[in-house]
C-alpha positions in Angstrom: 125.7 100.2 70.5 122.9 101.1 67.8 123.8 98.8 65.1 120.8 100.6 62.7 123.9 103.4 62.3 126.4 101.2 61.7 126.8 100.1 57.9 127.8 96.1 57.6 131.8 96.1 56.7 131.9 98.5 60.0 129.6 95.8 61.9 131.9 92.9 60.5 135.2 94.8 61.6 133.8 95.6 65.2 133.3 91.9 65.8 136.9 91.0 64.4 138.4 94.2 66.8 140.2 92.8 69.8 138.8 94.4 73.3 140.8 96.5 75.9 144.2 97.5 75.5 144.6 95.7 72.3 141.9 98.1 70.6 142.7 100.0 67.5 141.0 102.8 65.8 139.0 102.4 63.1 138.3 105.0 60.2 135.2 105.7 59.6 132.5 108.3 58.1 130.3 110.2 60.2 127.1 112.1 58.7 125.4 114.0 61.3 121.3 114.8 60.9 123.0 118.8 60.8 126.3 120.2 61.2 127.6 119.6 64.6 127.8 122.3 67.3 130.0 123.2 69.8 128.3 120.7 72.8 128.6 118.0 69.8 131.9 119.3 68.4 133.1 118.6 72.4 131.9 115.3 72.6 134.0 114.2 68.9 136.8 115.6 70.3 136.8 113.9 74.2 136.2 110.6 71.6 139.2 111.5 70.1 138.5 113.1 66.8 140.6 115.9 65.2 140.4 118.1 63.0 138.3 120.9 61.9 134.3 119.7 61.4 132.7 123.4 61.1 129.0 123.4 58.8 129.8 119.9 57.5 127.7 117.1 58.2 129.9 114.3 56.8 133.3 114.2 57.9 136.1 111.2 59.0 137.7 110.1 62.2 139.7 107.5 63.0 138.2 106.1 66.2 138.4 103.3 69.0 136.1 100.6 69.3 134.2 102.0 72.3 134.5 105.2 71.0 132.4 104.3 68.1 129.8 102.7 70.6 129.4 105.8 72.3 129.1 107.9 69.5 126.1 105.7 67.3 123.7 106.5 70.8 123.9 109.7 70.1 120.6 111.3 68.2 122.5 113.4 65.9 124.4 110.9 64.5 122.4 109.4 61.4 124.9 107.0 60.3 128.5 105.1 60.3 130.1 103.8 58.0 133.7 102.4 57.6 136.3 103.8 55.8 139.0 102.2 53.4 142.1 102.7 52.1 141.9 104.2 48.3 144.6 102.8 46.2 145.4 103.3 42.3 143.3 101.3 40.0 146.4 99.7 38.2 147.8 98.9 41.2 146.5 94.9 42.5 
């Protein structure tokens, strides 16, 4: 895993994640060095990404920890950041 490409919250979440069959997907922002081409799109789909990313350098995905490990080692990935659910400001 290339920790230089992960934000602190994602590193902490990965440290708390159970290994093996109990792995749960994490929602992450993926920022790439350029818009993914066909090879990168295929790689992302193999990791479980769904959705259209054509022409975009920033997008989200729900990925298992082992997929985040593989993705962080790709040279075309700039950084990965944990995505948190937004809630209304008046909710406590």
